ZAMARGU-4260 file (C-alpha; in steps of 0.2 Angstrom, whole numbers, plus 5000, padded with zeros to 4 digits):
<rodrens>
0) 5668/6057/4923 | 5674/6073/4931 | 5660/6085/4935 | 5657/6097/4921 | 5649/6111/4931
5) 5659/6122/4942 | 5654/6136/4954 | 5649/6147/4939 | 5643/6135/4925 | 5653/6125/4913
10) 5669/6134/4908 | 5685/6130/4898 | 5695/6133/4882 | 5683/6136/4868 | 5684/6123/4855
15) 5696/6113/4866 | 5686/6108/4882 | 5671/6117/4877 | 5665/6112/4860 | 5650/6115/4849
20) 5644/6097/4851 | 5645/6099/4870 | 5636/6115/4870 | 5622/6108/4860 | 5621/6092/4871
25) 5621/6103/4887 | 5606/6113/4880 | 5596/6098/4875 | 5599/6090/4891 | 5595/6106/4901
30) 5578/6107/4891 | 5575/6089/4894 | 5578/6090/4913 | 5567/6105/4915 | 5553/6097/4905
35) 5554/6082/4916 | 5553/6093/4932 | 5536/6100/4925 | 5544/6118/4921 | 5536/6118/4904
40) 5519/6111/4909 | 5504/6119/4899 | 5514/6131/4888 | 5527/6132/4875 | 5544/6134/4884
45) 5554/6150/4881 | 5573/6153/4883 | 5583/6169/4881 | 5601/6168/4876 | 5615/6181/4878
50) 5634/6181/4876 | 5649/6192/4879 | 5660/6198/4865 | 5672/6183/4863 | 5672/6178/4845
55) 5669/6160/4851 | 5653/6165/4858 | 5646/6166/4840 | 5648/6147/4836 | 5643/6142/4854
60) 5628/6153/4853 | 5623/6144/4837 | 5625/6127/4845 | 5615/6132/4861 | 5601/6138/4850
65) 5601/6123/4839 | 5600/6112/4855 | 5586/6121/4863 | 5576/6123/4847 | 5578/6105/4843
70) 5572/6101/4860 | 5556/6111/4857 | 5561/6127/4866 | 5557/6144/4858 | 5572/6155/4859
75) 5575/6174/4860 | 5593/6180/4855 | 5598/6194/4866 | 5615/6197/4858 | 5629/6204/4867
80) 5623/6208/4885 | 5630/6207/4903 | 5626/6191/4913 | 5615/6201/4925 | 5606/6208/4910
85) 5602/6191/4904 | 5596/6187/4922 | 5585/6202/4922 | 5577/6198/4905 | 5575/6180/4910
90) 5563/6187/4924 | 5556/6201/4914 | 5551/6191/4899 | 5545/6176/4910 | 5557/6165/4901
95) 5558/6147/4907 | 5577/6147/4905 | 5591/6159/4903 | 5608/6155/4895 | 5624/6165/4896
100) 5639/6162/4885 | 5654/6170/4894 | 5670/6165/4904 | 5668/6181/4914 | 5686/6188/4919
105) 5695/6173/4910 | 5706/6177/4895 | 5698/6177/4878 | 5702/6159/4872 | 5691/6153/4886
110) 5672/6153/4886 | 5658/6146/4897 | 5639/6141/4897 | 5629/6146/4912 | 5610/6141/4914
115) 5598/6152/4923 | 5581/6145/4930 | 5565/6155/4929 | 5566/6171/4938 | 5584/6173/4933
120) 5592/6163/4947 | 5606/6151/4945 | 5602/6132/4943 | 5604/6122/4959 | 5618/6109/4960
125) 5605/6095/4960 | 5598/6101/4943 | 5616/6104/4936 | 5620/6086/4941 | 5604/6079/4932
130) 5609/6089/4916 | 5626/6080/4916 | 5618/6063/4919 | 5607/6065/4904 | 5620/6070/4892
135) 5620/6060/4876 | 5605/6050/4881 | 5591/6045/4868 | 5574/6053/4870 | 5559/6056/4859
140) 5563/6072/4849 | 5549/6084/4845 | 5544/6085/4826 | 5534/6096/4815 | 5526/6111/4824
145) 5533/6105/4841 | 5551/6111/4837 | 5556/6128/4844 | 5556/6145/4835 | 5571/6157/4835
150) 5569/6176/4835 | 5580/6191/4839 | 5575/6202/4853 | 5581/6219/4847 | 5579/6230/4863
155) 5588/6220/4876 | 5602/6233/4879 | 5589/6247/4880 | 5578/6238/4892 | 5591/6232/4903
160) 5599/6250/4905 | 5582/6257/4908 | 5580/6245/4922 | 5596/6249/4930 | 5592/6268/4930
165) 5576/6265/4938 | 5584/6258/4953 | 5592/6275/4958 | 5582/6289/4966 | 5594/6304/4963
170) 5601/6311/4947 | 5620/6309/4946 | 5623/6326/4936 | 5640/6333/4939 | 5649/6317/4943
175) 5663/6313/4931 | 5666/6295/4929 | 5678/6284/4919 | 5671/6267/4915 | 5682/6253/4910
180) 5671/6241/4900 | 5684/6227/4898 | 5680/6226/4880 | 5666/6215/4885 | 5648/6213/4887
185) 5645/6230/4895 | 5653/6240/4882 | 5636/6247/4876 | 5625/6245/4891 | 5637/6251/4904
190) 5640/6269/4897 | 5622/6270/4892 | 5615/6267/4910 | 5627/6279/4918 | 5624/6293/4906
195) 5605/6290/4907 | 5607/6292/4926 | 5615/6309/4924 | 5634/6305/4925 | 5647/6312/4913
200) 5655/6296/4907 | 5672/6293/4898 | 5671/6275/4892 | 5688/6266/4890 | 5691/6248/4883
205) 5673/6249/4875 | 5677/6244/4857 | 5677/6225/4857 | 5683/6216/4842 | 5680/6198/4848
210) 5698/6196/4853 | 5702/6210/4866 | 5690/6205/4880 | 5699/6207/4897 | 5716/6210/4888
215) 5726/6221/4900 | 5710/6230/4906 | 5694/6227/4917 | 5693/6223/4935 | 5709/6212/4934
220) 5720/6225/4927 | 5717/6242/4935 | 5732/6252/4928 | 5724/6260/4913 | 5708/6265/4923
225) 5719/6273/4936 | 5729/6283/4923 | 5713/6288/4914 | 5705/6294/4931 | 5720/6305/4935
230) 5722/6311/4917 | 5704/6317/4916 | 5703/6323/4934 | 5687/6312/4936 | 5678/6310/4952
235) 5679/6291/4951 | 5683/6276/4940 | 5674/6259/4939 | 5681/6243/4931 | 5670/6229/4925
240) 5675/6212/4920 | 5670/6203/4904 | 5652/6199/4908 | 5650/6214/4920 | 5645/6204/4935
245) 5658/6212/4946 | 5665/6229/4948 | 5680/6237/4957 | 5683/6256/4959 | 5697/6269/4959
250) 5695/6285/4968 | 5700/6303/4962 | 5718/6300/4968 | 5720/6284/4960 | 5718/6273/4975
255) 5710/6256/4972 | 5693/6253/4981 | 5690/6234/4982 | 5674/6224/4984 | 5674/6224/5003
260) 5675/6243/5003 | 5661/6245/4991 | 5651/6233/5001 | 5654/6243/5016 | 5649/6259/5008
265) 5632/6252/5001 | 5628/6243/5018 | 5630/6260/5027 | 5619/6268/5014 | 5606/6255/5015
270) 5606/6255/5034 | 5604/6274/5035 | 5589/6273/5023 | 5581/6258/5032 | 5583/6247/5018
275) 5596/6234/5024 | 5586/6219/5029 | 5589/6213/5047 | 5604/6225/5047 | 5615/6211/5040
280) 5626/6210/5025 | 5633/6193/5018 | 5651/6191/5014 | 5663/6177/5012 | 5677/6170/5024
285) 5690/6180/5012 | 5682/6197/5017 | 5695/6207/5025 | 5694/6208/5044 | 5694/6227/5043
290) 5677/6225/5034 | 5670/6214/5048 | 5676/6226/5061 | 5669/6242/5052 | 5652/6234/5050
295) 5651/6229/5068 | 5656/6246/5074 | 5642/6253/5064 | 5629/6241/5071 | 5628/6230/5055
300) 5629/6211/5057 | 5640/6200/5045 | 5635/6183/5039 | 5650/6174/5031 | 5650/6160/5018
305) 5662/6149/5008 | 5671/6158/4994 | 5660/6160/4978 | 5646/6171/4974 | 5634/6156/4973
310) 5636/6153/4991 | 5633/6172/4995 | 5617/6171/4985 | 5612/6155/4993 | 5613/6163/5011
315) 5604/6178/5005 | 5590/6169/4998 | 5588/6157/5013 | 5588/6171/5026 | 5580/6185/5015
320) 5595/6196/5016 | 5596/6209/5002 | 5615/6214/5001 | 5630/6203/4999 | 5646/6202/4990
325) 5665/6197/4988 | 5681/6206/4989 | 5683/6203/4971 | 5669/6215/4967 | 5654/6203/4965
330) 5641/6214/4974 | 5623/6207/4975 | 5609/6219/4978 | 5594/6207/4978 | 5581/6221/4978
335) 5586/6225/4960 | 5595/6209/4954 | 5597/6190/4955 | 5615/6190/4953 | 5631/6201/4955
340) 5629/6217/4943 | 5644/6228/4941 | 5634/6242/4932 | 5621/6242/4946 | 5635/6243/4959
345) 5643/6258/4951 | 5626/6267/4950 | 5623/6265/4968 | 5640/6270/4973 | 5638/6285/4963
350) 5621/6288/4970 | 5629/6288/4988 | 5642/6300/4982 | 5629/6312/4975 | 5618/6310/4990
355) 5631/6314/5003 | 5642/6325/4993 | 5657/6315/4999 | 5671/6308/4988 | 5674/6290/4986
360) 5690/6291/4995 | 5681/6298/5010 | 5667/6285/5009 | 5679/6271/5008 | 5688/6276/5024
365) 5674/6269/5034 | 5685/6253/5034 | 5703/6250/5036 | 5710/6236/5026 | 5721/6225/5037
370) 5737/6218/5027 | 5732/6201/5020 | 5745/6189/5014 | 5741/6173/5005 | 5753/6158/5003
375) 5749/6143/4992 | 5757/6127/4999 | 5757/6115/4984 | 5758/6096/4983 | 5750/6092/5000
380) 5736/6081/5006 | 5723/6094/5007 | 5710/6082/5014 | 5720/6082/5031 | 5720/6101/5033
385) 5706/6101/5045 | 5711/6086/5055 | 5730/6086/5058 | 5733/6090/5077 | 5750/6098/5075
390) 5743/6110/5062 | 5728/6114/5072 | 5739/6118/5087 | 5750/6129/5077 | 5735/6138/5070
395) 5728/6140/5087 | 5745/6147/5094 | 5746/6160/5080 | 5728/6165/5082 | 5730/6168/5101
400) 5746/6179/5097 | 5736/6189/5084 | 5721/6192/5096 | 5708/6203/5089 | 5720/6212/5078
405) 5721/6198/5065 | 5716/6181/5059 | 5721/6165/5051 | 5712/6155/5037 | 5717/6138/5030
410) 5708/6134/5013 | 5710/6118/5004 | 5709/6121/4985 | 5693/6114/4977 | 5703/6107/4962
415) 5721/6105/4966 | 5732/6098/4979 | 5735/6115/4987 | 5731/6122/5004 | 5730/6141/5005
420) 5736/6150/5020 | 5729/6167/5022 | 5734/6178/5037 | 5728/6196/5041 | 5738/6206/5054
425) 5742/6224/5059 | 5757/6225/5048 | 5762/6217/5031 | 5778/6210/5039 | 5769/6202/5054
430) 5756/6194/5042 | 5770/6187/5031 | 5779/6180/5045 | 5764/6171/5052 | 5759/6165/5035
435) 5777/6158/5031 | 5778/6149/5048 | 5761/6141/5045 | 5765/6136/5027 | 5780/6127/5034
440) 5769/6117/5046 | 5757/6113/5032 | 5772/6107/5021 | 5779/6097/5035 | 5763/6089/5041
445) 5753/6086/5024 | 5767/6082/5011 | 5760/6069/5000
</rodrens>
């Protein structure tokens, strides 16, 4: 059987790949695995469950709650809340398990289930594998008073927003902000937190109807945010995704500020205040070379991981680093959160603007983005991408020609027969030329 869990939980077409029976079985199995590991020893287990605004989240929430309660777990329903909000309340309420129903930036028909361990951290790969192995197995079901109770936690949004505001040290009064809520989970919490911190907020795409999440809006569609910033004469705009664990920005002139630039801004702020642990930031191999160069020029080390926020988190936890992120806008500030948090990111970028009196455009200029070209070579034997001598020689030759002004990265897809060729160089034309030449070698050497 193909593995159910991906890098961010179980995700798929709601009522197609991800059905109510599967959601129920996953929840029962998760409770059983955690019980067998002694996580519920000596107390009644407690889970918190939150979701984004997709209409399918309603029936999936009901299935998850039924599974957990039938397995003897008490449940608090958090309602519509961003993924980092569920993670925060998992820790704050000392819950044994957090469950998020969301497919993040995916289109509305999709949905997903993500489990969080005590403290609000993602489950390990080993625990997820155990949950899969226990699916559908018989066990001794609790009865009578041992079954779980279900209640609604009414103040989830207020408590999460208050937590976010407490992480800032300077009022944001005077800053005019446009916030694109992606018609998603942050439609209430996002504007509330920024307003309570002192910003003047115009919220767009903040009227979810169950069907419009990520629909032409949010961090994957920045045109409406750019237009709103220019129309309102705002200082800055931020775009969240459906579950608000990522954030991209637009400056007052409508220029996009990506996750690398945001990470660079926050890294410099934390270094200056003495808060950047080991003066090191964690990023992925897809981070722009311009980011790495800017960090090194400012005396900040860069630890790079595989693509995926879970790998960034893992590196941060192992070494104790407190800032990491991805070009896509996942930014993890582990002093305040256990996962990427788009609202938190926006607040701290705004705080940096307020503290320095500088525009986002000026702050983002700390790094120069090198042109980056990505070519997907399909229908190839990706397993040989690291071993083919002809391909290795071609890559070495191109890297030598680029020198310190560029780089080459070959990445086999995790799910498809594809090798991704990424090239950065001083100009778009040069990057494209190198990428196309290497794509031709990949095609010639690795064709199935």
